[in-house]
Backbone as a printed PyTorch tensor [residue, N CA C, xyz], in Angstrom:
tensor([[[-17.3330,  91.7970, 296.1420],
         [-18.1230,  90.6970, 296.6010],
         [-17.1490,  89.5290, 296.7790]],

        [[-17.2300,  88.8570, 297.9110],
         [-16.4040,  87.7130, 298.2070],
         [-17.2650,  86.4760, 298.1800]],

        [[-16.8370,  85.5270, 297.3800],
         [-17.6110,  84.2790, 297.2920],
         [-17.0900,  83.2540, 298.2130]],

        [[-17.9560,  82.4250, 298.7260],
         [-17.5410,  81.3530, 299.6430],
         [-17.1860,  80.1570, 298.7550]],

        [[-16.0120,  79.5860, 299.0070],
         [-15.5010,  78.5250, 298.1850],
         [-15.2910,  77.2950, 299.0260]],

        [[-15.1830,  76.1510, 298.3570],
         [-14.7980,  74.9540, 299.0160],
         [-13.3110,  75.0620, 299.3710]],

        [[-12.9190,  74.6120, 300.5320],
         [-11.5550,  74.8020, 300.9610],
         [-10.6030,  73.8150, 300.3180]],

        [[-11.0770,  72.7990, 299.6330],
         [-10.1780,  71.8780, 299.0190],
         [ -9.6860,  72.2340, 297.6400]],

        [[-10.0300,  73.4180, 297.1770],
         [ -9.6760,  73.7760, 295.7640],
         [ -8.2260,  74.0700, 295.5950]],

        [[ -7.6100,  74.7530, 296.5210],
         [ -6.2290,  75.1340, 296.4200],
         [ -5.4370,  74.4410, 297.4930]],

        [[ -4.1770,  74.0990, 297.2630],
         [ -3.3930,  73.5220, 298.3920],
         [ -3.2100,  74.5200, 299.4810]],

        [[ -3.3650,  74.0580, 300.7240],
         [ -3.3530,  74.9730, 301.8450],
         [ -2.2840,  74.6800, 302.8270]],

        [[ -1.4320,  73.7120, 302.5710],
         [ -0.4400,  73.3110, 303.5150],
         [  0.6090,  74.3910, 303.7680]],

        [[  0.8180,  75.3450, 302.8820],
         [  1.8260,  76.3770, 303.0700],
         [  1.2410,  77.6800, 303.5720]],

        [[ -0.0660,  77.7430, 303.7430],
         [ -0.7580,  78.9810, 304.0900],
         [ -1.1750,  78.9590, 305.5690]],

        [[ -0.9090,  79.9890, 306.2800],
         [ -1.3870,  80.1270, 307.6290],
         [ -2.7940,  80.6900, 307.5520]],

        [[ -3.7690,  79.9930, 308.1600],
         [ -5.1700,  80.4490, 308.0690],
         [ -5.3520,  81.6720, 309.0010]],

        [[ -5.9330,  82.7330, 308.4730],
         [ -6.1800,  83.9480, 309.2330],
         [ -7.6490,  83.9820, 309.6070]],

        [[ -7.9910,  84.3700, 310.8110],
         [ -9.4010,  84.4990, 311.1520],
         [-10.0950,  85.5120, 310.2290]],

        [[-11.2630,  85.2330, 309.7830],
         [-12.0460,  86.1630, 308.9690],
         [-11.7400,  85.9660, 307.4880]],

        [[-10.7660,  85.1700, 307.1010],
         [-10.4550,  84.9250, 305.6970],
         [-10.5680,  83.4700, 305.4230]],

        [[-11.0740,  83.1180, 304.2050],
         [-11.1110,  81.6980, 303.8340],
         [ -9.7040,  81.2920, 303.3970]],

        [[ -9.4030,  80.0230, 303.4490],
         [ -8.0950,  79.5390, 303.0100],
         [ -7.9180,  79.7620, 301.5090]],

        [[ -8.9810,  79.7000, 300.7470],
         [ -8.9030,  79.9210, 299.2840],
         [ -8.4810,  81.3370, 299.0140]],

        [[ -9.0670,  82.3070, 299.7300],
         [ -8.6970,  83.6880, 299.5570],
         [ -7.2030,  83.8890, 299.8790]],

        [[ -6.7150,  83.2810, 300.9220],
         [ -5.3060,  83.4070, 301.2790],
         [ -4.4080,  82.8330, 300.2210]],

        [[ -4.7440,  81.6480, 299.6920],
         [ -3.9770,  81.0520, 298.6310],
         [ -3.9860,  81.9180, 297.4170]],

        [[ -5.1450,  82.4580, 297.0800],
         [ -5.2520,  83.3440, 295.9160],
         [ -4.3700,  84.5470, 296.0700]],

        [[ -4.3760,  85.1370, 297.2570],
         [ -3.5180,  86.3060, 297.5270],
         [ -2.0210,  85.8980, 297.3980]],

        [[ -1.6940,  84.6900, 297.8280],
         [ -0.3220,  84.2570, 297.7240],
         [  0.0810,  84.1130, 296.2670]],

        [[ -0.8120,  83.5040, 295.4570],
         [ -0.5180,  83.4140, 294.0210],
         [ -0.3390,  84.7900, 293.4010]],

        [[ -1.2240,  85.6900, 293.7810],
         [ -1.1530,  87.0750, 293.2430],
         [  0.2490,  87.6820, 293.5980]],

        [[  0.5770,  87.5800, 294.8490],
         [  1.8770,  88.1120, 295.2910],
         [  3.0630,  87.4480, 294.6480]],

        [[  2.9830,  86.1370, 294.4600],
         [  4.0970,  85.3860, 293.9080],
         [  4.2940,  85.5790, 292.4060]],

        [[  3.1910,  85.6850, 291.6320],
         [  3.2780,  85.6610, 290.1980],
         [  3.0310,  87.0060, 289.5230]],

        [[  2.4580,  88.0030, 290.2020],
         [  2.1030,  89.2550, 289.5150],
         [  3.2840,  89.8920, 288.7750]],

        [[  4.3750,  90.0760, 289.4890],
         [  5.5300,  90.7780, 288.8680],
         [  6.1290,  89.9250, 287.7200]],

        [[  6.1980,  88.6300, 287.8950],
         [  6.7270,  87.7950, 286.8480],
         [  5.8260,  87.8240, 285.5610]],

        [[  4.5080,  87.7420, 285.8340],
         [  3.5650,  87.7610, 284.7250],
         [  3.5650,  89.1270, 284.0430]],

        [[  3.6920,  90.1940, 284.8560],
         [  3.7450,  91.5230, 284.2530],
         [  4.9640,  91.6780, 283.3530]],

        [[  6.1190,  91.2200, 283.7870],
         [  7.3400,  91.2730, 282.9780],
         [  7.1450,  90.4720, 281.6710]],

        [[  6.5340,  89.3350, 281.7780],
         [  6.2860,  88.4950, 280.6260],
         [  5.3280,  89.1570, 279.6640]],

        [[  4.2520,  89.6990, 280.1520],
         [  3.2800,  90.4040, 279.2660],
         [  3.9140,  91.6310, 278.6340]],

        [[  4.7040,  92.3330, 279.3840],
         [  5.3940,  93.5240, 278.8350],
         [  6.3130,  93.2090, 277.6630]],

        [[  6.9890,  92.0570, 277.7280],
         [  7.8570,  91.7140, 276.5990],
         [  7.0620,  91.4800, 275.3030]],

        [[  5.7730,  91.2060, 275.4690],
         [  4.9350,  90.9930, 274.2700],
         [  4.2800,  92.2570, 273.7850]],

        [[  3.6400,  92.9930, 274.7100],
         [  2.8310,  94.1380, 274.3850],
         [  3.5800,  95.4790, 274.4070]],

        [[  4.6930,  95.5450, 275.1180],
         [  5.5460,  96.7700, 275.2060],
         [  4.7270,  97.9980, 275.6940]],

        [[  3.8370,  97.7560, 276.6600],
         [  3.0930,  98.8550, 277.2180],
         [  2.8220,  98.5480, 278.6570]],

        [[  3.2120,  99.4450, 279.5670],
         [  3.0170,  99.2070, 281.0060],
         [  1.5790,  99.0250, 281.3650]],

        [[  0.6940,  99.9100, 280.9010],
         [ -0.7150,  99.8010, 281.2860],
         [ -1.3540,  98.5790, 280.6940]],

        [[ -1.0500,  98.2540, 279.4550],
         [ -1.6520,  97.0440, 278.8370],
         [ -1.1590,  95.7810, 279.5680]],

        [[  0.1210,  95.7470, 279.9280],
         [  0.6780,  94.5900, 280.6010],
         [ -0.0410,  94.4130, 281.9530]],

        [[ -0.2200,  95.5060, 282.7120],
         [ -0.9130,  95.4050, 284.0160],
         [ -2.3550,  94.9190, 283.8310]],

        [[ -3.0460,  95.4830, 282.8040],
         [ -4.4310,  95.0830, 282.5370],
         [ -4.5060,  93.5870, 282.1930]],

        [[ -3.5590,  93.1240, 281.4060],
         [ -3.5440,  91.6990, 281.0120],
         [ -3.3590,  90.8240, 282.2210]],

        [[ -2.4280,  91.1240, 283.0650],
         [ -2.1890,  90.3370, 284.2700],
         [ -3.3600,  90.3560, 285.2170]],

        [[ -3.9960,  91.5220, 285.3790],
         [ -5.1650,  91.5680, 286.2090],
         [ -6.3020,  90.7530, 285.6450]],

        [[ -6.4570,  90.8010, 284.3510],
         [ -7.4940,  89.9630, 283.6920],
         [ -7.1910,  88.4890, 283.8730]],

        [[ -5.9370,  88.1550, 283.8290],
         [ -5.5670,  86.7150, 284.0180],
         [ -5.9230,  86.2370, 285.4200]],

        [[ -5.7250,  87.1030, 286.4100],
         [ -6.0670,  86.7290, 287.7750],
         [ -7.5760,  86.6860, 287.9740]],

        [[ -8.2860,  87.5310, 287.2680],
         [ -9.7660,  87.4720, 287.3040],
         [-10.2210,  86.1070, 286.7050]],

        [[ -9.6440,  85.7670, 285.6090],
         [ -9.9940,  84.4780, 284.9750],
         [ -9.6560,  83.3170, 285.8720]],

        [[ -8.4920,  83.4190, 286.5770],
         [ -8.1510,  82.3450, 287.5320],
         [ -9.1980,  82.2470, 288.6160]],

        [[ -9.6510,  83.3790, 289.1030],
         [-10.6630,  83.3200, 290.1560],
         [-11.9320,  82.6950, 289.6520]],

        [[-12.2910,  83.0090, 288.4430],
         [-13.5200,  82.4450, 287.8400],
         [-13.3570,  80.9580, 287.6140]],

        [[-12.1360,  80.4580, 287.4120],
         [-11.9360,  79.0280, 287.1380],
         [-11.3700,  78.3090, 288.3630]],

        [[-11.4880,  78.8800, 289.5090],
         [-10.9030,  78.3100, 290.7080],
         [-11.3780,  76.9070, 291.0360]],

        [[-12.5830,  76.5510, 290.5960],
         [-13.1290,  75.2280, 290.8670],
         [-12.5630,  74.1660, 289.9410]],

        [[-12.0130,  74.5950, 288.8210],
         [-11.5050,  73.6750, 287.8050],
         [ -9.9910,  73.4290, 287.9620]],

        [[ -9.2740,  74.2740, 288.6400],
         [ -7.7830,  74.1050, 288.7950],
         [ -7.5370,  73.6250, 290.2000]],

        [[ -6.9810,  72.4040, 290.2790],
         [ -6.8290,  71.7800, 291.5970],
         [ -5.3260,  71.5950, 291.9060]],

        [[ -4.4600,  71.6030, 290.9240],
         [ -3.0660,  71.2780, 291.1540],
         [ -2.2880,  72.5940, 291.1120]],

        [[ -1.3200,  72.7120, 292.0320],
         [ -0.5110,  73.9430, 292.1090],
         [  0.1760,  74.2720, 290.7860]],

        [[  0.7120,  73.2820, 290.1040],
         [  1.4240,  73.5140, 288.8540],
         [  0.4450,  73.9730, 287.8030]],

        [[ -0.7840,  73.5170, 287.8730],
         [ -1.8210,  73.9390, 286.8530],
         [ -2.0750,  75.4190, 286.9860]],

        [[ -2.0300,  75.9630, 288.1630],
         [ -2.2950,  77.3610, 288.3600],
         [ -1.2150,  78.2060, 287.6660]],

        [[  0.0030,  77.8590, 287.8610],
         [  1.0990,  78.6240, 287.2210],
         [  0.9900,  78.4710, 285.7200]],

        [[  0.7700,  77.3230, 285.1940],
         [  0.6590,  77.1310, 283.7340],
         [ -0.5410,  77.8980, 283.2330]],

        [[ -1.6430,  77.8260, 283.9110],
         [ -2.8760,  78.4950, 283.5270],
         [ -2.6330,  80.0030, 283.4290]],

        [[ -1.9480,  80.5780, 284.4260],
         [ -1.7030,  82.0150, 284.4250],
         [ -0.8030,  82.4360, 283.2680]],

        [[  0.2870,  81.6810, 283.0240],
         [  1.1930,  82.0410, 281.9300],
         [  0.5070,  81.8980, 280.5640]],

        [[ -0.2720,  80.8560, 280.3950],
         [ -0.9600,  80.6200, 279.1420],
         [ -2.0040,  81.7410, 278.9200]],

        [[ -2.7360,  82.0560, 279.9490],
         [ -3.7530,  83.1070, 279.8390],
         [ -3.1000,  84.4820, 279.4860]],

        [[ -2.0210,  84.7980, 280.1550],
         [ -1.3210,  86.0410, 279.8940],
         [ -0.8360,  86.0480, 278.4540]],

        [[ -0.2670,  84.9370, 277.9820],
         [  0.2420,  84.8550, 276.6350],
         [ -0.8950,  85.1320, 275.6240]],

        [[ -2.0140,  84.4760, 275.7650],
         [ -3.1150,  84.6400, 274.8030],
         [ -3.7520,  86.0620, 274.8970]],

        [[ -3.8860,  86.5960, 276.0850],
         [ -4.4090,  87.9500, 276.2480],
         [ -3.4500,  88.9720, 275.5950]],

        [[ -2.1800,  88.7720, 275.7480],
         [ -1.1730,  89.6780, 275.1660],
         [ -1.2220,  89.6110, 273.6290]],

        [[ -1.3160,  88.3880, 273.1170],
         [ -1.4230,  88.2780, 271.6460],
         [ -2.6900,  88.9370, 271.1280]],

        [[ -3.7800,  88.7650, 271.8390],
         [ -5.0190,  89.4200, 271.4090],
         [ -4.8790,  90.9250, 271.4370]],

        [[ -4.1650,  91.4690, 272.4290],
         [ -3.9650,  92.8920, 272.5120],
         [ -3.1410,  93.4060, 271.3240]],

        [[ -2.0750,  92.6740, 270.9950],
         [ -1.2680,  93.0570, 269.8720],
         [ -2.0570,  92.9470, 268.5520]],

        [[ -2.8300,  91.8910, 268.3990],
         [ -3.6370,  91.7350, 267.1960],
         [ -4.6250,  92.8540, 267.1030]],

        [[ -5.3260,  93.2020, 268.1990],
         [ -6.3070,  94.2870, 268.1650],
         [ -5.6430,  95.6500, 267.8040]],

        [[ -4.4800,  95.8880, 268.2960],
         [ -3.7670,  97.1080, 267.9460],
         [ -3.4530,  97.1610, 266.4380]],

        [[ -3.0330,  96.0470, 265.8890],
         [ -2.6670,  95.9990, 264.4670],
         [ -3.9150,  96.1840, 263.6280]],

        [[ -5.0190,  95.5880, 264.0330],
         [ -6.2880,  95.7120, 263.2730],
         [ -6.7630,  97.1670, 263.3060]],

        [[ -6.7090,  97.8260, 264.5030],
         [ -7.1270,  99.1710, 264.6140],
         [ -6.2180, 100.0700, 263.7700]],

        [[ -4.9190,  99.8400, 263.7900],
         [ -3.9810, 100.6610, 263.0550],
         [ -4.2490, 100.5100, 261.5310]],

        [[ -4.4990,  99.2960, 261.1000],
         [ -4.7590,  99.0440, 259.6160],
         [ -5.9910,  99.7840, 259.2010]],

        [[ -7.0750,  99.6990, 260.0270],
         [ -8.2920, 100.3830, 259.6530],
         [ -8.1030, 101.9040, 259.6610]],

        [[ -7.3530, 102.4130, 260.5910],
         [ -7.1290, 103.8790, 260.6270],
         [ -6.2630, 104.3130, 259.5030]],

        [[ -5.2840, 103.4840, 259.0700],
         [ -4.4850, 103.8480, 257.8990],
         [ -5.3460, 103.9240, 256.6490]],

        [[ -6.2940, 103.0020, 256.5230],
         [ -7.2010, 103.0680, 255.3690],
         [ -8.0150, 104.2970, 255.3890]],

        [[ -8.4860, 104.7070, 256.5720],
         [ -9.3360, 105.8920, 256.6670],
         [ -8.4630, 107.1090, 256.4110]],

        [[ -7.2870, 107.1870, 256.9960],
         [ -6.3900, 108.3450, 256.8220],
         [ -5.9620, 108.4640, 255.3360]],

        [[ -5.7310, 107.3460, 254.6750],
         [ -5.2730, 107.3770, 253.3370],
         [ -6.3960, 107.7160, 252.3440]],

        [[ -7.6130, 107.7280, 252.8410],
         [ -8.7090, 108.0710, 251.9980],
         [ -9.3010, 106.9100, 251.2750]],

        [[ -8.7760, 105.7500, 251.4440],
         [ -9.3640, 104.5860, 250.8760],
         [-10.4740, 104.0960, 251.7450]],

        [[-11.5470, 103.8320, 251.1360],
         [-12.7440, 103.4340, 251.9120],
         [-12.6740, 101.9280, 252.1540]],

        [[-13.1700, 101.5460, 253.3280],
         [-13.2310, 100.1510, 253.6620],
         [-14.4800,  99.6050, 253.0160]],

        [[-14.3270,  98.5410, 252.1860],
         [-15.4680,  98.0440, 251.4080],
         [-16.6040,  97.5410, 252.1910]],

        [[-16.3460,  97.1530, 253.4450],
         [-17.4690,  96.6050, 254.2240],
         [-18.4550,  97.6510, 254.6970]],

        [[-18.1790,  98.9380, 254.5340],
         [-19.0790,  99.9880, 254.9560],
         [-20.0810, 100.3370, 253.8620]],

        [[-21.3760, 100.3860, 254.1890],
         [-22.3340, 100.8890, 253.2230],
         [-22.0740, 102.3560, 252.8900]],

        [[-22.6790, 102.8340, 251.8150],
         [-22.3660, 104.2150, 251.3800],
         [-22.6710, 105.2650, 252.4090]],

        [[-23.7320, 105.0800, 253.2580],
         [-24.0350, 106.0810, 254.3220],
         [-22.8540, 106.1520, 255.3100]],

        [[-22.3370, 104.9860, 255.6500],
         [-21.2290, 104.9900, 256.6040],
         [-19.9490, 105.5800, 256.0060]],

        [[-19.7930, 105.3810, 254.6800],
         [-18.6480, 106.0290, 254.0360],
         [-18.7300, 107.5350, 254.1210]],

        [[-19.9570, 108.0380, 253.9710],
         [-20.1220, 109.4840, 254.0300],
         [-19.8370, 110.0000, 255.4300]],

        [[-20.2830, 109.2670, 256.4430],
         [-20.0290, 109.5980, 257.8310],
         [-18.5500, 109.6030, 258.0830]],

        [[-17.8540, 108.5710, 257.6530],
         [-16.3920, 108.4960, 257.8360],
         [-15.6820, 109.6700, 257.1510]],

        [[-16.2120, 110.0370, 255.9730],
         [-15.5500, 111.1570, 255.2560],
         [-15.7610, 112.4470, 256.0540]],

        [[-16.9350, 112.6300, 256.6390],
         [-17.1900, 113.8460, 257.4600],
         [-16.3170, 113.8330, 258.7020]],

        [[-16.1710, 112.6870, 259.3170],
         [-15.3280, 112.5810, 260.4960],
         [-13.8640, 112.8970, 260.1210]],

        [[-13.4150, 112.3250, 259.0180],
         [-12.0460, 112.5940, 258.5470],
         [-11.7990, 114.0660, 258.2940]],

        [[-12.7900, 114.7410, 257.6530],
         [-12.6660, 116.1730, 257.4000],
         [-12.6290, 116.9580, 258.7230]],

        [[-13.4470, 116.5630, 259.6670],
         [-13.4700, 117.3200, 260.9430],
         [-12.1420, 117.1430, 261.6720]],

        [[-11.5580, 115.8970, 261.6470],
         [-10.2920, 115.6640, 262.3070],
         [ -9.1990, 116.4670, 261.6180]],

        [[ -9.2260, 116.5340, 260.3070],
         [ -8.2350, 117.2870, 259.5300],
         [ -8.3690, 118.7800, 259.7920]],

        [[ -9.5450, 119.2580, 260.2150],
         [ -9.7850, 120.6620, 260.4710],
         [ -9.2630, 121.0790, 261.9030]],

        [[ -8.9080, 120.1400, 262.6810],
         [ -8.4150, 120.4280, 264.0390],
         [ -7.1190, 121.2120, 263.9450]],

        [[ -6.8090, 122.0420, 264.9040],
         [ -5.4480, 122.7190, 264.9600],
         [ -4.3860, 121.6320, 264.9990]],

        [[ -3.2510, 121.8940, 264.4260],
         [ -2.1840, 120.8800, 264.2930],
         [ -1.8820, 120.0810, 265.6010]],

        [[ -1.6480, 120.7570, 266.7050],
         [ -1.2750, 120.0590, 267.9490],
         [ -2.4520, 119.2450, 268.4410]],

        [[ -3.6760, 119.7770, 268.3780],
         [ -4.8400, 119.0220, 268.7660],
         [ -5.0210, 117.7610, 267.9300]],

        [[ -4.8240, 117.9020, 266.6690],
         [ -4.9820, 116.7400, 265.6910],
         [ -3.9130, 115.7280, 266.0190]],

        [[ -2.6780, 116.1470, 266.2690],
         [ -1.6080, 115.2120, 266.5540],
         [ -1.9260, 114.4350, 267.8370]],

        [[ -2.3180, 115.1260, 268.9040],
         [ -2.6490, 114.4700, 270.1560],
         [ -3.8780, 113.5310, 269.9860]],

        [[ -4.8960, 114.0630, 269.3320],
         [ -6.1400, 113.2640, 269.1020],
         [ -5.8480, 111.9830, 268.3260]],

        [[ -5.0920, 112.0850, 267.2750],
         [ -4.7820, 110.9420, 266.4300],
         [ -3.9510, 109.8740, 267.2360]],

        [[ -2.9800, 110.3690, 267.9930],
         [ -2.1530, 109.4410, 268.7620],
         [ -3.0230, 108.7400, 269.8130]],

        [[ -3.9940, 109.4220, 270.3990],
         [ -4.8230, 108.8410, 271.4000],
         [ -5.8950, 107.8920, 270.8340]],

        [[ -6.6800, 108.4500, 269.9290],
         [ -7.8480, 107.6710, 269.4320],
         [ -7.5280, 106.7660, 268.2890]],

        [[ -6.5770, 107.1200, 267.4580],
         [ -6.3030, 106.2880, 266.2770],
         [ -5.2000, 105.3380, 266.5370]],

        [[ -4.1660, 105.7530, 267.2700],
         [ -3.0100, 104.8820, 267.5580],
         [ -3.2220, 104.0950, 268.8790]],

        [[ -4.2300, 104.5140, 269.6450],
         [ -4.5420, 103.7780, 270.8950],
         [ -3.5300, 104.0110, 272.0160]],

        [[ -2.8280, 105.1310, 271.9890],
         [ -1.8290, 105.4150, 272.9810],
         [ -2.4320, 106.0610, 274.2040]],

        [[ -1.8320, 105.8130, 275.3290],
         [ -2.2220, 106.4080, 276.6350],
         [ -1.7170, 107.8610, 276.6910]],

        [[ -2.4140, 108.6420, 277.5280],
         [ -1.9770, 110.0360, 277.6550],
         [ -0.5370, 110.1620, 278.0650]],

        [[ -0.0860, 109.3270, 279.0150],
         [  1.3330, 109.3840, 279.4850],
         [  2.2910, 109.1160, 278.3670]],

        [[  1.9260, 108.1530, 277.4960],
         [  2.7970, 107.8170, 276.3470],
         [  2.8950, 109.0010, 275.3940]],

        [[  1.7640, 109.6260, 275.1000],
         [  1.6870, 110.8000, 274.2390],
         [  2.5440, 111.9250, 274.7890]],

        [[  2.3990, 112.1780, 276.0880],
         [  3.1530, 113.2200, 276.7210],
         [  4.6280, 113.0400, 276.5930]],

        [[  5.0560, 111.7910, 276.8220],
         [  6.4800, 111.4840, 276.6920],
         [  6.9480, 111.6480, 275.2800]],

        [[  6.2040, 111.1570, 274.3480],
         [  6.5630, 111.1970, 272.9570],
         [  6.6820, 112.6360, 272.4330]],

        [[  5.7220, 113.4820, 272.8550],
         [  5.7190, 114.8670, 272.3220],
         [  6.4390, 115.8370, 273.2660]],

        [[  6.9760, 115.3430, 274.3580],
         [  7.7080, 116.1340, 275.3380],
         [  6.8310, 117.2550, 275.8970]],

        [[  5.6220, 116.8840, 276.2780],
         [  4.6960, 117.8020, 276.9490],
         [  4.1650, 117.0950, 278.1720]],

        [[  3.4470, 117.8590, 278.9970],
         [  2.9140, 117.2650, 280.2280],
         [  1.6060, 116.5370, 279.9770]],

        [[  1.2730, 115.6360, 280.8370],
         [  0.0350, 114.8770, 280.7050],
         [ -1.1710, 115.8810, 280.7620]],

        [[ -1.0670, 116.9210, 281.5680],
         [ -2.1060, 117.9150, 281.6480],
         [ -2.3020, 118.6030, 280.2830]],

        [[ -1.2160, 118.8600, 279.5780],
         [ -1.3470, 119.4560, 278.2660],
         [ -2.0450, 118.5210, 277.2940]],

        [[ -1.7120, 117.2270, 277.3750],
         [ -2.3720, 116.2170, 276.5420],
         [ -3.8860, 116.2090, 276.8460]],

        [[ -4.2050, 116.2460, 278.1320],
         [ -5.6080, 116.2690, 278.5250],
         [ -6.3140, 117.5220, 277.9750]],

        [[ -5.6730, 118.6630, 278.0700],
         [ -6.2660, 119.8930, 277.5820],
         [ -6.4440, 119.8390, 276.0490]],

        [[ -5.4370, 119.3440, 275.3430],
         [ -5.5760, 119.2360, 273.8830],
         [ -6.6950, 118.2590, 273.4900]],

        [[ -6.7960, 117.1650, 274.2060],
         [ -7.8620, 116.2040, 273.9210],
         [ -9.2140, 116.8410, 274.2070]],

        [[ -9.3370, 117.6190, 275.2830],
         [-10.5420, 118.3180, 275.5990],
         [-10.9340, 119.2540, 274.4960]],

        [[ -9.9550, 120.0280, 273.9850],
         [-10.2540, 120.9730, 272.8940],
         [-10.6730, 120.2080, 271.6420]],

        [[ -9.9530, 119.0910, 271.3270],
         [-10.2650, 118.3550, 270.1230],
         [-11.6790, 117.7660, 270.2130]],

        [[-11.9960, 117.1780, 271.3350],
         [-13.3440, 116.5630, 271.4880],
         [-14.4610, 117.6420, 271.4210]],

        [[-14.2140, 118.7970, 272.0410],
         [-15.2240, 119.8590, 271.9790],
         [-15.4060, 120.3020, 270.5330]],

        [[-14.3240, 120.5150, 269.8380],
         [-14.3760, 120.9250, 268.4210],
         [-15.1430, 119.9280, 267.6030]],

        [[-14.8230, 118.6470, 267.7590],
         [-15.5010, 117.5690, 266.9960],
         [-16.9510, 117.4880, 267.3440]],

        [[-17.2980, 117.6590, 268.6090],
         [-18.7210, 117.6670, 269.0360],
         [-19.4820, 118.7750, 268.3020]],

        [[-18.8480, 119.9680, 268.2410],
         [-19.5070, 121.0630, 267.5810],
         [-19.6270, 120.8240, 266.0780]],

        [[-18.5980, 120.3240, 265.4420],
         [-18.5730, 120.1640, 264.0100],
         [-19.5110, 119.0290, 263.5920]],

        [[-19.6300, 118.0200, 264.4240],
         [-20.3980, 116.8140, 264.0650],
         [-21.5500, 116.5880, 265.0450]],

        [[-22.2090, 117.6980, 265.4560],
         [-23.2830, 117.6150, 266.4640],
         [-24.3650, 116.6290, 266.0440]],

        [[-24.6840, 116.6170, 264.7290],
         [-25.7500, 115.7110, 264.2550],
         [-25.2590, 114.2750, 264.2380]],

        [[-23.9620, 114.0320, 264.2790],
         [-23.4190, 112.6480, 264.2340],
         [-22.7460, 112.2980, 265.6010]],

        [[-23.0510, 113.0800, 266.6470],
         [-22.3060, 112.9200, 267.9070],
         [-22.3610, 111.4940, 268.4610]],

        [[-23.5610, 110.9170, 268.4290],
         [-23.6310, 109.5980, 268.9840],
         [-22.8350, 108.5730, 268.1580]],

        [[-22.8930, 108.6930, 266.8850],
         [-22.1210, 107.8210, 266.0020],
         [-20.6270, 108.0570, 266.1900]],

        [[-20.2310, 109.2860, 266.3210],
         [-18.8480, 109.6560, 266.5520],
         [-18.3560, 109.0310, 267.8900]],

        [[-19.1980, 109.1120, 268.8820],
         [-18.8690, 108.5780, 270.2200],
         [-18.6360, 107.0490, 270.0950]],

        [[-19.5200, 106.3840, 269.3980],
         [-19.3850, 104.9560, 269.2310],
         [-18.1750, 104.5680, 268.3670]],

        [[-17.8550, 105.3700, 267.4340],
         [-16.7400, 105.0740, 266.5060],
         [-15.3940, 105.1500, 267.2360]],

        [[-15.2440, 106.2120, 268.0520],
         [-13.9270, 106.4270, 268.7120],
         [-13.7790, 105.7550, 270.0380]],

        [[-14.8260, 105.2320, 270.5830],
         [-14.7000, 104.5530, 271.8940],
         [-14.6090, 103.1080, 271.6710]]])
C-alpha cells in the first residue's frame, strides 16, 4: 500500500521527479539506497548476525516511513536512522541474553520462581521430551529454539547442510508433537 504524502516533508532539490511516483517516495528510496549498507554494517557490529542486522535495518526504515511527517530536516533523518538501529540492536542483544538465561535455568533443572506449579510440571515434561530426542536432533533443536540460531548458522556450526538442519528440526518437532500431544498448543506457544 502506498500512502499519499505531502511533498514538503523531505528535501526534494536533489531528486529528479519521475512520473507516477511521488517526490517523497523517491526521496525515501534515495535514503534507503544511501544508508542501508552503512546501517547494516553498524547493526552487524552490535548483533553479530547477518539476518538480525538486516531485520533491524528494515525495521528502522519502516519506522522512518511511519514518522515521515515528523522528520523535516535531512540531518534528522540520518540521526534518526542511526539512533533507531542502535536501540533496535541493543534490544535484540538484550532479548537474546534473556532467552539464553531462561533456557539455562530450564536446562540446569532449576525452576523459574515466577511459574506456578502447573507450569513447572509442563516445563519438566517439555525438558524430558527434549532430552529424549536423538542426540543430533536434540543438538539441532536446542541450537534453533533455545539459542535462537538460524538454520544457516546451525549448518555452518555443525558442518552439515541447511537441508539436514531442516530435516532434523522436522524430526524433532514431529517427535515432540507425539510425546506432548496433550500439551501441543502450550508447546507451540512456548517455543515460538
